[in-house]
C-alpha positions in Angstrom: 74.3 112.8 88.5 71.0 113.8 90.0 70.4 117.6 90.0 70.0 118.9 93.6 67.4 121.5 92.5 65.0 119.8 90.1 66.1 116.2 90.7 66.6 115.5 87.0 69.0 112.6 86.4 71.0 114.1 83.6 73.8 116.7 83.9 76.8 117.8 82.0 80.4 118.2 83.4 81.8 121.7 82.5 85.0 121.5 84.5 87.0 118.8 86.4 90.0 119.5 88.7 92.2 117.4 91.0 92.2 118.4 94.6 93.6 117.1 97.9 96.9 116.0 96.4 95.1 114.2 93.6 93.0 112.0 95.9 89.7 113.8 94.9 88.2 115.3 91.8 86.0 118.4 91.9 83.5 118.5 89.1 81.4 121.6 88.1 78.2 120.4 86.6 75.1 121.9 84.9 71.7 120.3 84.9 70.5 119.6 81.3 66.9 120.3 82.4 66.9 123.4 84.6 70.4 124.6 83.7 71.3 125.0 87.4 75.0 124.7 88.3 76.4 122.6 91.1 79.6 121.0 92.3 80.3 117.3 93.0 83.3 115.7 94.6 84.6 112.2 93.7 87.0 110.4 95.9 88.5 106.9 96.2 86.7 104.7 98.6 89.3 103.0 100.7 88.4 99.7 102.4 90.2 99.7 105.7 90.8 96.5 107.6 89.0 95.8 110.9 91.0 95.9 114.0 91.2 92.8 116.3 91.4 94.1 119.8 93.2 92.3 122.7 89.9 90.8 123.9 89.3 89.4 120.3 86.5 91.9 119.6 86.6 93.6 116.3 86.0 97.2 115.4 86.3 99.3 112.2 89.5 101.2 111.7 88.8 104.8 112.9 91.2 107.5 111.7 89.7 109.9 114.3 90.5 107.5 117.1 94.0 107.1 115.8 94.5 110.9 115.6 93.1 111.3 119.2 95.6 108.8 120.5 98.5 110.5 118.8 97.3 113.9 120.1 97.0 112.6 123.6 100.6 111.3 123.5 101.8 114.6 121.8 100.0 116.9 124.2 102.1 120.0 125.0 104.9 118.7 122.7 106.5 120.8 119.9 105.1 118.8 117.0 103.2 120.5 114.1 99.7 119.6 113.0 101.1 118.8 109.6 103.5 116.3 111.1 100.6 114.6 113.0 98.5 114.5 109.8 101.4 112.9 107.9 101.8 110.3 110.7 98.1 109.5 110.6 98.1 109.2 106.8 101.2 107.0 106.9 99.6 104.6 109.5 96.4 104.5 107.5 98.4 103.7 104.4 100.2 100.9 106.2 96.8 99.4 107.3 95.5 99.6 103.7 98.7 98.4 102.2 98.7 95.3 104.4 96.1 93.9 102.2 94.5 92.1 105.1 90.8 92.3 106.0 91.7 92.3 109.7 94.8 93.3 111.6 95.7 93.1 115.2 95.6 96.1 117.5 99.1 94.9 118.5 100.5 95.6 115.0 98.6 98.9 114.8 100.1 99.9 118.1 103.6 99.1 116.9 103.1 101.3 113.9 101.9 104.1 116.1 104.9 103.7 118.4 107.3 103.8 115.4 105.7 107.1 114.2 105.8 108.6 117.6 109.4 107.6 118.0 110.3 109.5 114.9 108.1 112.5 115.9 109.0 113.0 119.6 110.7 110.6 122.0 108.8 111.9 125.0 105.5 111.2 123.3 106.8 107.8 122.4 107.5 107.0 126.0 104.1 108.3 127.1 102.3 106.1 124.5 104.5 103.1 125.2 103.9 103.3 129.0 100.1 103.0 128.4 100.3 100.6 125.4 102.7 98.2 127.0 101.2 98.6 130.5 104.3 99.6 132.4 103.9 98.4 136.0 106.9 100.0 137.6 109.8 102.4 137.2 112.1 99.7 135.8 109.9 99.3 132.8 110.1 103.0 132.2 113.9 102.9 132.6 114.3 100.0 130.2 112.3 101.7 127.5 114.2 105.0 128.0 117.5 103.1 127.8 116.4 101.6 124.5 115.5 105.1 123.2 118.9 106.5 124.3 120.7 103.5 122.7 119.0 104.2 119.3 119.8 107.9 119.6 123.4 107.1 120.3 123.5 104.8 117.2 121.9 107.6 115.1 124.5 110.1 116.2 127.4 107.8 115.4 126.1 107.3 111.8 
């Protein structure tokens, strides 16, 4: 590892620790030339699939865009930041686990709706109304009826 102080290319690792739930390694290093100490971080590079939009254009998976969409649907709802982070990580994991180089925005949207359904039913309806382009009150009513049916099934189990 190149020293940030003298730019020598040789350093020694004095300590390594797992951080971020084991997804990163923090290494304390010392330059063999100038003896300066510095820290480096090593993480797994995840190759995420590209998203095929409705108009057939493609864009890179963007975790920040995903989080923004969830936050918009969850605005003023009693859902913790940790629960939102968990949902974002779960959806990103599904994307990566698919093993595909490209996935449709439709599939991604379905995963988002499933996460929202589990987090908050109101946020789910908000997102679904935009995602599925509800045109009238009947479309809202039908989706709400589906949510109520699933809730009734859960309460009977």
